[in-house]
N, CA, C and O atoms as a GROMACS GRO file, in nm:
protein
  324
    1MET      N    1   3.844  10.765  14.606
    1MET     CA    2   3.834  10.619  14.593
    1MET      C    3   3.801  10.595  14.430
    1MET      O    4   3.713  10.653  14.368
    2LYS      N    5   3.888  10.503  14.380
    2LYS     CA    6   3.877  10.467  14.246
    2LYS      C    7   3.765  10.369  14.224
    2LYS      O    8   3.693  10.383  14.126
    3GLY      N    9   3.744  10.263  14.316
    3GLY     CA   10   3.644  10.188  14.298
    3GLY      C   11   3.664  10.061  14.375
    3GLY      O   12   3.775  10.041  14.424
    4ILE      N   13   3.564   9.968  14.390
    4ILE     CA   14   3.581   9.860  14.495
    4ILE      C   15   3.600   9.744  14.409
    4ILE      O   16   3.535   9.715  14.309
    5ILE      N   17   3.710   9.672  14.469
    5ILE     CA   18   3.771   9.550  14.399
    5ILE      C   19   3.763   9.420  14.510
    5ILE      O   20   3.824   9.418  14.617
    6ALA      N   21   3.682   9.323  14.465
    6ALA     CA   22   3.691   9.208  14.549
    6ALA      C   23   3.793   9.115  14.509
    6ALA      O   24   3.813   9.089  14.390
    7VAL      N   25   3.864   9.059  14.612
    7VAL     CA   26   3.988   8.995  14.584
    7VAL      C   27   3.999   8.881  14.678
    7VAL      O   28   3.966   8.888  14.796
    8SER      N   29   4.049   8.770  14.616
    8SER     CA   30   4.046   8.631  14.680
    8SER      C   31   4.159   8.673  14.790
    8SER      O   32   4.248   8.756  14.776
    9GLU      N   33   4.128   8.588  14.907
    9GLU     CA   34   4.204   8.604  15.021
    9GLU      C   35   4.376   8.576  15.011
    9GLU      O   36   4.464   8.634  15.074
   10ALA      N   37   4.390   8.472  14.915
   10ALA     CA   38   4.506   8.442  14.862
   10ALA      C   39   4.612   8.538  14.804
   10ALA      O   40   4.733   8.517  14.795
   11LEU      N   41   4.541   8.650  14.764
   11LEU     CA   42   4.615   8.736  14.672
   11LEU      C   43   4.655   8.874  14.760
   11LEU      O   44   4.620   8.988  14.728
   12SER      N   45   4.717   8.848  14.849
   12SER     CA   46   4.756   8.966  14.944
   12SER      C   47   4.850   9.067  14.862
   12SER      O   48   4.850   9.188  14.889
   13ASP      N   49   4.924   9.016  14.766
   13ASP     CA   50   5.026   9.119  14.706
   13ASP      C   51   4.942   9.211  14.639
   13ASP      O   52   4.961   9.332  14.652
   14TYR      N   53   4.836   9.156  14.554
   14TYR     CA   54   4.735   9.232  14.479
   14TYR      C   55   4.671   9.314  14.550
   14TYR      O   56   4.659   9.429  14.508
   15ARG      N   57   4.618   9.278  14.668
   15ARG     CA   58   4.545   9.357  14.764
   15ARG      C   59   4.630   9.482  14.813
   15ARG      O   60   4.582   9.594  14.827
   16GLU      N   61   4.744   9.454  14.834
   16GLU     CA   62   4.828   9.574  14.880
   16GLU      C   63   4.846   9.665  14.776
   16GLU      O   64   4.821   9.783  14.798
   17MET      N   65   4.885   9.628  14.661
   17MET     CA   66   4.909   9.721  14.552
   17MET      C   67   4.768   9.785  14.512
   17MET      O   68   4.776   9.901  14.473
   18LEU      N   69   4.663   9.738  14.514
   18LEU     CA   70   4.527   9.800  14.490
   18LEU      C   71   4.490   9.901  14.592
   18LEU      O   72   4.435  10.005  14.555
   19GLU      N   73   4.511   9.880  14.700
   19GLU     CA   74   4.493   9.978  14.816
   19GLU      C   75   4.597  10.090  14.806
   19GLU      O   76   4.559  10.202  14.841
   20GLU      N   77   4.708  10.076  14.766
   20GLU     CA   78   4.831  10.193  14.757
   20GLU      C   79   4.769  10.262  14.614
   20GLU      O   80   4.783  10.384  14.604
   21GLU      N   81   4.716  10.204  14.528
   21GLU     CA   82   4.665  10.280  14.420
   21GLU      C   83   4.534  10.351  14.429
   21GLU      O   84   4.494  10.411  14.329
   22GLY      N   85   4.464  10.349  14.541
   22GLY     CA   86   4.340  10.416  14.578
   22GLY      C   87   4.224  10.345  14.571
   22GLY      O   88   4.114  10.400  14.586
   23TYR      N   89   4.238  10.221  14.547
   23TYR     CA   90   4.108  10.120  14.524
   23TYR      C   91   4.068  10.070  14.681
   23TYR      O   92   4.151  10.043  14.768
   24GLN      N   93   3.916  10.062  14.698
   24GLN     CA   94   3.888   9.991  14.819
   24GLN      C   95   3.879   9.836  14.774
   24GLN      O   96   3.820   9.789  14.677
   25VAL      N   97   3.956   9.769  14.877
   25VAL     CA   98   3.954   9.616  14.861
   25VAL      C   99   3.871   9.551  14.952
   25VAL      O  100   3.872   9.582  15.071
   26VAL      N  101   3.795   9.460  14.906
   26VAL     CA  102   3.697   9.371  14.992
   26VAL      C  103   3.720   9.236  14.978
   26VAL      O  104   3.790   9.209  14.881
   27GLY      N  105   3.684   9.142  15.046
   27GLY     CA  106   3.696   8.990  15.034
   27GLY      C  107   3.606   8.952  14.927
   27GLY      O  108   3.523   9.034  14.888
   28LEU      N  109   3.614   8.835  14.876
   28LEU     CA  110   3.505   8.781  14.775
   28LEU      C  111   3.384   8.761  14.837
   28LEU      O  112   3.287   8.798  14.772
   29GLU      N  113   3.360   8.702  14.968
   29GLU     CA  114   3.243   8.677  15.020
   29GLU      C  115   3.164   8.802  15.050
   29GLU      O  116   3.045   8.801  15.018
   30GLU      N  117   3.211   8.900  15.104
   30GLU     CA  118   3.129   9.008  15.128
   30GLU      C  119   3.136   9.125  15.017
   30GLU      O  120   3.063   9.223  15.028
   31GLY      N  121   3.220   9.113  14.918
   31GLY     CA  122   3.209   9.208  14.809
   31GLY      C  123   3.155   9.178  14.676
   31GLY      O  124   3.156   9.266  14.591
   32LEU      N  125   3.103   9.048  14.649
   32LEU     CA  126   3.067   9.037  14.518
   32LEU      C  127   2.953   9.114  14.470
   32LEU      O  128   2.947   9.147  14.351
   33ASP      N  129   2.855   9.149  14.563
   33ASP     CA  130   2.750   9.229  14.528
   33ASP      C  131   2.777   9.383  14.514
   33ASP      O  132   2.691   9.456  14.464
   34VAL      N  133   2.892   9.431  14.556
   34VAL     CA  134   2.915   9.565  14.546
   34VAL      C  135   3.040   9.610  14.471
   34VAL      O  136   3.066   9.728  14.445
   35ALA      N  137   3.115   9.504  14.438
   35ALA     CA  138   3.246   9.512  14.361
   35ALA      C  139   3.235   9.580  14.211
   35ALA      O  140   3.146   9.542  14.135
   36ASP      N  141   3.320   9.673  14.176
   36ASP     CA  142   3.322   9.714  14.039
   36ASP      C  143   3.397   9.602  13.957
   36ASP      O  144   3.369   9.582  13.839
   37ALA      N  145   3.500   9.524  14.028
   37ALA     CA  146   3.544   9.408  13.956
   37ALA      C  147   3.606   9.299  14.057
   37ALA      O  148   3.613   9.324  14.177
   38VAL      N  149   3.642   9.195  14.011
   38VAL     CA  150   3.662   9.089  14.110
   38VAL      C  151   3.803   9.026  14.044
   38VAL      O  152   3.815   8.992  13.926
   39LEU      N  153   3.903   9.017  14.141
   39LEU     CA  154   4.021   8.936  14.110
   39LEU      C  155   4.024   8.794  14.152
   39LEU      O  156   4.000   8.778  14.272
   40ILE      N  157   4.047   8.694  14.089
   40ILE     CA  158   4.073   8.571  14.141
   40ILE      C  159   4.185   8.494  14.085
   40ILE      O  160   4.238   8.535  13.982
   41SER      N  161   4.232   8.374  14.148
   41SER     CA  162   4.329   8.316  14.115
   41SER      C  163   4.305   8.169  14.030
   41SER      O  164   4.188   8.137  14.010
   42GLY      N  165   4.394   8.096  13.990
   42GLY     CA  166   4.375   7.972  13.938
   42GLY      C  167   4.299   7.880  14.058
   42GLY      O  168   4.240   7.777  14.023
   43MET      N  169   4.302   7.913  14.177
   43MET     CA  170   4.254   7.831  14.278
   43MET      C  171   4.094   7.848  14.285
   43MET      O  172   4.016   7.762  14.324
   44ASP      N  173   4.061   7.981  14.238
   44ASP     CA  174   3.910   8.004  14.233
   44ASP      C  175   3.837   7.930  14.109
   44ASP      O  176   3.714   7.932  14.099
   45VAL      N  177   3.906   7.874  14.031
   45VAL     CA  178   3.852   7.803  13.897
   45VAL      C  179   3.844   7.652  13.911
   45VAL      O  180   3.943   7.590  13.949
   46ASP      N  181   3.739   7.594  13.884
   46ASP     CA  182   3.740   7.443  13.908
   46ASP      C  183   3.809   7.368  13.793
   46ASP      O  184   3.858   7.428  13.697
   47HIS      N  185   3.812   7.243  13.806
   47HIS     CA  186   3.894   7.152  13.696
   47HIS      C  187   3.868   7.168  13.566
   47HIS      O  188   3.954   7.136  13.484
   48SER      N  189   3.743   7.224  13.524
   48SER     CA  190   3.682   7.249  13.395
   48SER      C  191   3.713   7.383  13.348
   48SER      O  192   3.680   7.421  13.236
   49GLY      N  193   3.781   7.460  13.436
   49GLY     CA  194   3.824   7.613  13.379
   49GLY      C  195   3.712   7.691  13.394
   49GLY      O  196   3.705   7.788  13.318
   50ILE      N  197   3.618   7.674  13.474
   50ILE     CA  198   3.498   7.751  13.497
   50ILE      C  199   3.500   7.812  13.645
   50ILE      O  200   3.506   7.740  13.744
   51SER      N  201   3.495   7.942  13.648
   51SER     CA  202   3.501   8.010  13.786
   51SER      C  203   3.350   7.998  13.837
   51SER      O  204   3.256   8.008  13.758
   52ALA      N  205   3.330   7.975  13.981
   52ALA     CA  206   3.206   7.957  14.041
   52ALA      C  207   3.164   8.107  14.099
   52ALA      O  208   3.073   8.127  14.179
   53ILE      N  209   3.240   8.194  14.047
   53ILE     CA  210   3.205   8.348  14.084
   53ILE      C  211   3.070   8.377  14.040
   53ILE      O  212   3.052   8.348  13.922
   54ASP      N  213   2.971   8.424  14.100
   54ASP     CA  214   2.842   8.474  14.048
   54ASP      C  215   2.836   8.621  14.082
   54ASP      O  216   2.805   8.668  14.192
   55THR      N  217   2.873   8.693  13.965
   55THR     CA  218   2.858   8.852  13.992
   55THR      C  219   2.850   8.904  13.830
   55THR      O  220   2.874   8.835  13.731
   56GLU      N  221   2.811   9.036  13.835
   56GLU     CA  222   2.794   9.108  13.717
   56GLU      C  223   2.902   9.187  13.672
   56GLU      O  224   2.908   9.240  13.562
   57ALA      N  225   3.013   9.196  13.786
   57ALA     CA  226   3.114   9.276  13.768
   57ALA      C  227   3.238   9.198  13.675
   57ALA      O  228   3.239   9.075  13.665
   58PRO      N  229   3.317   9.263  13.624
   58PRO     CA  230   3.431   9.201  13.540
   58PRO      C  231   3.500   9.122  13.643
   58PRO      O  232   3.526   9.162  13.756
   59VAL      N  233   3.528   8.995  13.587
   59VAL     CA  234   3.628   8.894  13.661
   59VAL      C  235   3.761   8.881  13.606
   59VAL      O  236   3.770   8.860  13.485
   60LEU      N  237   3.868   8.892  13.680
   60LEU     CA  238   4.000   8.880  13.609
   60LEU      C  239   4.077   8.785  13.681
   60LEU      O  240   4.095   8.799  13.802
   61ASP      N  241   4.132   8.678  13.607
   61ASP     CA  242   4.221   8.576  13.652
   61ASP      C  243   4.349   8.638  13.651
   61ASP      O  244   4.394   8.680  13.545
   62VAL      N  245   4.420   8.650  13.769
   62VAL     CA  246   4.548   8.685  13.772
   62VAL      C  247   4.662   8.586  13.775
   62VAL      O  248   4.777   8.625  13.793
   63THR      N  249   4.635   8.472  13.760
   63THR     CA  250   4.726   8.351  13.753
   63THR      C  251   4.846   8.382  13.642
   63THR      O  252   4.828   8.415  13.525
   64GLY      N  253   4.967   8.363  13.705
   64GLY     CA  254   5.068   8.393  13.617
   64GLY      C  255   5.102   8.552  13.578
   64GLY      O  256   5.192   8.582  13.499
   65LYS      N  257   5.022   8.641  13.639
   65LYS     CA  258   5.016   8.804  13.608
   65LYS      C  259   5.111   8.857  13.731
   65LYS      O  260   5.110   8.808  13.844
   66ARG      N  261   5.190   8.963  13.688
   66ARG     CA  262   5.255   9.046  13.790
   66ARG      C  263   5.152   9.148  13.825
   66ARG      O  264   5.074   9.190  13.739
   67PRO      N  265   5.148   9.199  13.977
   67PRO     CA  266   5.053   9.283  14.014
   67PRO      C  267   5.048   9.419  13.928
   67PRO      O  268   4.938   9.475  13.921
   68ASP      N  269   5.165   9.481  13.858
   68ASP     CA  270   5.145   9.574  13.759
   68ASP      C  271   5.067   9.546  13.649
   68ASP      O  272   4.981   9.622  13.606
   69GLU      N  273   5.098   9.424  13.596
   69GLU     CA  274   5.013   9.373  13.489
   69GLU      C  275   4.844   9.357  13.489
   69GLU      O  276   4.759   9.362  13.400
   70VAL      N  277   4.840   9.336  13.620
   70VAL     CA  278   4.698   9.321  13.668
   70VAL      C  279   4.627   9.460  13.686
   70VAL      O  280   4.506   9.475  13.669
   71LEU      N  281   4.707   9.553  13.721
   71LEU     CA  282   4.654   9.684  13.750
   71LEU      C  283   4.630   9.747  13.619
   71LEU      O  284   4.526   9.811  13.606
   72ARG      N  285   4.717   9.737  13.512
   72ARG     CA  286   4.701   9.783  13.380
   72ARG      C  287   4.561   9.721  13.314
   72ARG      O  288   4.481   9.791  13.252
   73ALA      N  289   4.544   9.575  13.338
   73ALA     CA  290   4.430   9.510  13.270
   73ALA      C  291   4.286   9.564  13.338
   73ALA      O  292   4.187   9.594  13.271
   74LEU      N  293   4.294   9.570  13.483
   74LEU     CA  294   4.188   9.617  13.554
   74LEU      C  295   4.153   9.765  13.536
   74LEU      O  296   4.034   9.791  13.517
   75GLU      N  297   4.228   9.851  13.538
   75GLU     CA  298   4.206   9.996  13.490
   75GLU      C  299   4.167  10.003  13.324
   75GLU      O  300   4.100  10.102  13.293
   76ARG      N  301   4.197   9.917  13.227
   76ARG     CA  302   4.150   9.912  13.112
   76ARG      C  303   3.988   9.863  13.103
   76ARG      O  304   3.902   9.911  13.029
   77ARG      N  305   3.974   9.761  13.193
   77ARG     CA  306   3.846   9.702  13.207
   77ARG      C  307   3.739   9.796  13.263
   77ARG      O  308   3.624   9.800  13.220
   78LEU      N  309   3.787   9.872  13.364
   78LEU     CA  310   3.698   9.963  13.428
   78LEU      C  311   3.656  10.098  13.356
   78LEU      O  312   3.552  10.162  13.374
   79GLU      N  313   3.758  10.126  13.272
   79GLU     CA  314   3.732  10.224  13.182
   79GLU      C  315   3.624  10.204  13.050
   79GLU      O  316   3.568  10.298  12.994
   80LEU      N  317   3.609  10.085  13.021
   80LEU     CA  318   3.507  10.035  12.934
   80LEU      C  319   3.381  10.026  12.979
   80LEU      O  320   3.285  10.012  12.904
   81LEU      N  321   3.372  10.032  13.119
   81LEU     CA  322   3.228  10.031  13.187
   81LEU      C  323   3.149  10.136  13.191
   81LEU      O  324   3.039  10.129  13.244
   0.00000   0.00000   0.00000
């Protein structure tokens, strides 16, 4: 297993891709305390551009990004930890 990624429920395409790549994928509600990274969409950000996600893990906004772009960005971020 490569790591634990918390993913917003609306991001099923990203969830499937991450699982195929060997990541353990959990929902936001149960995964924020254990996740190595968090994927959110624009719907998880309020009107002022601030995410209400409270975690020490890196948070990546996937809005407008293809799953392969997100995977590359995620792997770069996890390498830096």
